[in-house]
C-alpha positions as a printed Julia matrix, in Angstrom:
354×3 Matrix{Float64}:
   0.0     0.0     0.0
   2.71    2.47    1.02
   4.55    2.13   -2.27
   1.52    3.09   -4.34
   0.59    5.99   -2.07
   4.13    7.28   -2.27
   4.03    7.03   -6.04
   0.73    8.9    -6.17
   2.02   11.48   -3.7
  -0.87   11.09   -1.25
  -1.15   10.35    2.46
  -4.51    8.56    2.45
  -5.54    5.43    0.49
  -8.54    7.36   -0.85
  -9.08    8.27   -4.49
 -12.05   10.36   -5.57
 -13.5     8.88   -8.73
 -13.14   11.13  -11.8
 -16.84   11.41  -12.59
 -17.41   13.23  -15.87
 -20.1    15.85  -15.38
 -20.09   15.46  -11.58
 -16.58   15.93  -10.24
 -15.45   19.56  -10.34
 -12.11   21.32   -9.94
 -13.29   22.44   -6.5
 -14.09   18.85   -5.5
 -10.8    17.46   -6.79
  -8.78   20.21   -5.11
 -10.57   19.69   -1.8
  -9.91   15.94   -1.81
  -6.26   16.41   -2.7
  -5.83   19.07   -0.02
  -7.34   16.65    2.52
  -4.73   14.0     1.7
  -6.47   11.88   -0.91
  -6.23   11.99   -4.7
  -8.76   14.31   -6.3
  -9.57   13.74   -9.95
 -11.3    15.25  -12.96
 -13.29   13.35  -15.56
 -12.22   14.65  -18.96
 -13.98   12.09  -21.13
 -16.94   14.36  -21.84
 -14.86   17.51  -22.29
 -13.1    18.9   -25.32
  -9.45   19.83  -25.07
 -10.1    23.49  -24.26
 -12.61   22.62  -21.56
 -10.33   19.98  -20.08
  -7.41   22.38  -19.93
  -9.61   25.01  -18.28
 -10.69   22.52  -15.59
  -7.07   21.65  -14.86
  -6.21   25.35  -14.57
  -9.07   25.95  -12.13
  -7.98   22.98  -10.03
  -4.39   24.21   -9.88
  -5.56   27.61   -8.64
  -7.04   25.81   -5.64
  -4.33   23.24   -4.89
  -0.73   22.44   -5.74
  -1.09   18.82   -4.62
  -1.14   15.8    -6.95
  -4.37   15.08   -8.8
  -5.58   12.74  -11.51
  -7.53   13.02  -14.72
  -9.5    10.36  -16.54
 -10.09    9.8   -20.26
 -12.39    7.45  -22.14
 -10.7     4.91  -24.42
 -13.77    3.42  -26.05
 -13.76    1.98  -29.53
 -15.04    4.74  -31.83
 -18.7     4.17  -32.61
 -19.74    1.9   -35.47
 -22.52    3.97  -36.98
 -25.8     2.35  -38.02
 -28.15    4.84  -39.68
 -31.19    2.56  -39.51
 -30.69    1.76  -35.84
 -30.15    5.42  -34.99
 -33.28    6.48  -36.88
 -35.26    3.78  -35.12
 -33.95    4.97  -31.76
 -35.1     8.51  -32.43
 -38.58    7.28  -33.35
 -38.76    4.97  -30.34
 -38.35    7.94  -28.0
 -40.39   10.48  -29.95
 -43.51    9.95  -27.75
 -41.5    10.81  -24.64
 -40.21   14.01  -26.22
 -43.8    14.81  -27.17
 -44.84   14.5   -23.51
 -42.54   17.43  -22.83
 -43.65   19.35  -25.94
 -40.24   18.85  -27.55
 -38.86   17.29  -30.71
 -36.1    14.65  -30.64
 -32.85   15.38  -32.48
 -33.16   15.05  -36.25
 -29.95   12.99  -36.2
 -27.57   11.67  -33.6
 -23.88   12.54  -33.29
 -20.85   10.85  -31.78
 -20.57   13.41  -29.0
 -17.3    12.25  -27.37
 -13.96   11.62  -29.04
 -12.14    8.53  -27.77
  -8.68    9.14  -26.35
  -7.62    6.28  -28.62
  -7.71    8.73  -31.55
  -7.55   12.13  -29.81
  -4.09   13.5   -30.56
  -5.01   16.96  -29.27
  -5.99   15.62  -25.84
  -2.75   13.66  -25.67
  -0.73   16.76  -26.51
  -2.55   18.76  -23.84
  -1.92   16.12  -21.17
   1.75   15.96  -22.08
   1.94   19.73  -21.7
  -0.03   19.87  -18.42
   1.48   16.73  -16.87
  -1.07   15.85  -14.2
   0.32   13.42  -11.65
  -2.05   10.66  -12.76
  -3.92    9.75  -15.94
  -6.48    6.95  -15.77
  -8.17    5.08  -18.6
 -11.76    3.85  -18.77
 -13.28    1.45  -21.34
  -9.93    0.12  -22.51
  -6.31    0.98  -23.16
  -4.68    3.38  -25.62
  -1.96    2.17  -27.96
   1.64    1.6   -26.91
   2.85    4.93  -28.3
   0.38    6.95  -26.22
   1.18    4.98  -23.09
   4.9     5.43  -23.66
   4.53    9.17  -24.2
   2.61    9.62  -20.96
   5.02    7.44  -18.99
   8.01    9.33  -20.43
   6.38   12.52  -19.14
   6.52   11.09  -15.61
   2.77   10.48  -15.36
   1.48    7.54  -13.32
  -1.04    5.5   -15.29
  -4.13    3.73  -13.96
  -6.71    1.68  -15.85
 -10.09    0.25  -14.95
 -10.48   -3.52  -15.13
 -13.58   -5.6   -14.46
 -11.88   -9.0   -14.67
  -8.49  -10.71  -14.54
  -7.94  -10.73  -18.3
  -8.37   -6.96  -18.52
  -6.03   -6.45  -15.56
  -3.36   -8.62  -17.14
  -3.69   -6.77  -20.43
  -3.22   -3.48  -18.6
  -0.15   -4.73  -16.77
   1.38   -5.99  -20.01
   0.75   -2.57  -21.57
   2.74   -0.8   -18.86
  -0.06    0.45  -16.61
   1.08    1.16  -13.04
  -2.02    0.12  -11.07
  -5.48   -1.31  -11.7
  -8.8     0.17  -10.62
 -10.77   -3.0    -9.87
 -14.34   -2.03  -10.68
 -16.92   -4.32   -9.11
 -20.38   -4.97  -10.52
 -21.91   -2.82   -7.77
 -20.04    0.31   -8.87
 -21.95    3.33  -10.1
 -21.57    4.84  -13.54
 -20.29    3.19  -16.67
 -18.84   -0.3   -16.57
 -15.2    -0.07  -17.55
 -15.36   -3.28  -19.59
 -13.06   -3.21  -22.6
 -15.8    -4.8   -24.73
 -19.33   -3.87  -23.61
 -20.84   -6.59  -25.8
 -18.74   -9.44  -24.38
 -20.15  -11.68  -21.63
 -19.73   -9.99  -18.25
 -18.93  -12.18  -15.23
 -20.36   -9.43  -13.01
 -17.69   -9.87  -10.36
 -18.36   -8.0    -7.14
 -15.75   -5.64   -5.78
 -14.46   -7.84   -2.97
 -14.15  -10.96   -5.12
 -12.48   -9.0    -7.93
 -10.04   -7.27   -5.59
  -9.02  -10.57   -4.02
  -8.56  -12.27   -7.4
  -6.45   -9.42   -8.78
  -4.44   -9.05   -5.58
  -3.46  -12.71   -5.77
  -3.18  -13.28   -9.49
  -2.58  -10.04  -11.41
   0.82   -9.01   -9.92
   0.02   -5.29  -10.04
  -1.21   -2.83   -7.38
  -4.99   -2.85   -7.05
  -7.35    0.02   -6.23
 -10.8    -1.16   -5.15
 -13.88    0.54   -6.65
 -17.57   -0.18   -6.26
 -19.93    0.14   -3.29
 -17.3     1.72   -1.03
 -18.89    4.5     1.0
 -17.15    4.63    4.4
 -13.98    3.82    6.26
 -15.12    0.31    7.15
 -15.49   -0.56    3.47
 -12.07    0.92    2.7
 -10.62   -1.25    5.48
 -12.3    -4.32    3.97
 -10.77   -3.62    0.58
  -7.32   -3.09    2.07
  -7.63   -6.31    4.06
  -8.26   -8.19    0.82
  -5.12   -6.82   -0.8
  -6.08   -3.49   -2.29
  -3.55   -0.69   -1.97
  -6.26    2.0    -1.96
  -9.94    2.56   -2.68
 -11.67    4.77   -5.23
 -15.0     6.3    -4.24
 -17.46    7.91   -6.62
 -21.03    7.77   -5.32
 -19.79    8.87   -1.9
 -18.74   12.21   -3.43
 -21.85   12.84   -5.56
 -23.66   14.39   -2.59
 -20.79   16.68   -1.58
 -21.08   20.44   -1.75
 -18.64   20.69   -4.67
 -20.41   18.1    -6.82
 -21.92   19.23  -10.12
 -24.92   16.93   -9.61
 -28.12   18.85  -10.28
 -30.94   19.19   -7.7
 -32.95   16.32   -9.19
 -29.96   13.99   -9.01
 -29.24   15.01   -5.41
 -32.87   14.54   -4.41
 -32.99   11.08   -5.98
 -29.76   10.08   -4.23
 -31.22   11.18   -0.9
 -34.54    9.39   -1.48
 -35.98    5.9    -2.06
 -34.32    5.56   -5.49
 -30.96    5.15   -3.74
 -32.1     1.69   -2.65
 -32.9     0.62   -6.23
 -29.98    1.1    -8.58
 -30.03   -0.7   -11.9
 -27.61   -1.5   -14.71
 -28.8     0.06  -17.97
 -27.44    0.87  -21.39
 -30.4     2.84  -22.75
 -29.1     6.19  -21.5
 -25.7     6.16  -23.19
 -25.31    2.98  -25.23
 -22.98    1.28  -22.73
 -23.86   -0.56  -19.51
 -23.91    1.82  -16.54
 -25.35    1.66  -13.02
 -27.95    4.35  -12.39
 -30.49    5.27   -9.76
 -33.77    3.73  -10.84
 -35.73    6.47  -12.59
 -38.25    6.96  -15.37
 -35.61    6.57  -18.1
 -34.36    3.23  -16.77
 -37.91    1.94  -16.23
 -39.0     2.67  -19.8
 -35.78    1.22  -21.17
 -35.8    -1.94  -19.05
 -37.26   -4.17  -21.76
 -35.45   -2.69  -24.77
 -33.03   -5.24  -26.31
 -29.37   -4.26  -26.56
 -29.39   -4.72  -30.33
 -31.88   -1.86  -30.68
 -29.63    0.65  -28.93
 -27.14    2.72  -30.95
 -23.46    2.55  -30.1
 -21.89    4.6   -27.31
 -21.72    7.58  -27.25
 -24.22    8.08  -30.1
 -27.13    6.9   -27.95
 -26.02    9.38  -25.29
 -26.76   12.24  -27.7
 -30.44   11.37  -27.54
 -30.27   10.64  -23.8
 -28.94   14.1   -23.07
 -31.52   15.74  -25.32
 -34.36   13.86  -23.64
 -33.07   14.8   -20.2
 -32.88   18.46  -21.22
 -36.46   18.39  -22.53
 -37.71   16.72  -19.36
 -35.84   19.08  -17.02
 -37.33   22.04  -18.86
 -40.72   20.74  -17.71
 -39.52   20.06  -14.15
 -39.2    16.28  -14.66
 -35.82   15.03  -13.27
 -36.39   11.35  -14.02
 -34.5    11.2   -17.31
 -31.08   12.16  -16.0
 -27.92   10.06  -16.02
 -28.1     9.73  -12.25
 -25.17    7.36  -11.94
 -24.79    5.71   -8.53
 -23.5     2.47   -7.05
 -25.24    0.03   -4.75
 -23.86    1.85   -1.7
 -25.99    4.9    -2.59
 -28.14    4.8     0.58
 -24.97    5.52    2.57
 -24.21    8.82    0.8
 -23.54   11.78    3.08
 -23.98   15.42    2.15
 -21.06   17.58    3.3
 -18.0    19.33    1.87
 -15.63   17.03   -0.01
 -12.7    17.75    2.29
 -14.8    16.97    5.36
 -15.94   13.69    3.82
 -12.36   12.72    2.99
 -11.26   13.42    6.57
 -14.28   11.54    7.91
 -13.45    8.51    5.77
  -9.9     8.53    7.09
 -11.14    8.84   10.67
 -13.46    5.86   10.22
 -10.61    3.61    9.14
  -8.73    1.46   11.63
  -5.33    2.87   12.58
  -2.53    1.17   10.66
   1.12    0.81   11.58
   3.45    3.3     9.92
   6.22    1.92    7.74
């Protein structure tokens, strides 16, 4: 554990998940200042926006922080499927007196092909860059490593972890089935063994020969202790930080997280086109019976999902948001991010130094 924390430049085995659209520069700075590793989710941002977020974070803290990028396979477009998807949701748009998009766009550029994002990261040199949905090519990994950046990658099984290690990744974020947000699976259409966090952490700790960071359902110090006892070097928490003061979660999202929906998360791909764990809401209920083959590729489907959410919010209906949350959602606590980080550390069992 100590070796990884030293490498990351942090005192606490606590990483704030880089939640695109939810984590803010203020959140990341607060967590880093409190001794953990704050992080920004850049996957939904263009290069200019990403660079601006990094600048705002650095105005608040000079401590190490991480950034995350999406390394999904660029979308395979299917005009007929996309047209059918628009028509399938037209009645819901009509409920809110809105029209669906005339066409859908691939709204996010994968880091796998984003040379401009790579150049920006090499210039900014954050302490940590993490990858979600897969791994970039060897040249991109080498360039980041040569810049002195520590590299993390999400894995949902042993094969993905071993692939990351072979590619030169420094540590694995072991994402259990109970984790909120998008599954980090390299191939979203492959069979998913749905390994829980504790089982996955133990398997990787014993068989992957690479430092492991536990992620999924971890909401308090006791859960961090459990992950460390099973061989993790640290824990990454996302849902725990959604309710913090610095979170960008909108009022509807916060209200759902604090209410009965927190007890009923569900894995869905209708919102974005990839499997993701969300608070049960109107969007997930309507989409529950839609077959995967009807859904456009990620992130094309997300273009419609965002448009539908905007139309619904304009009519005071919050139930179509991407309200990502893990199964530990009922344990969320609303407070400043720094206070939560210190509370998590205080809840952990004291550990010997050295």
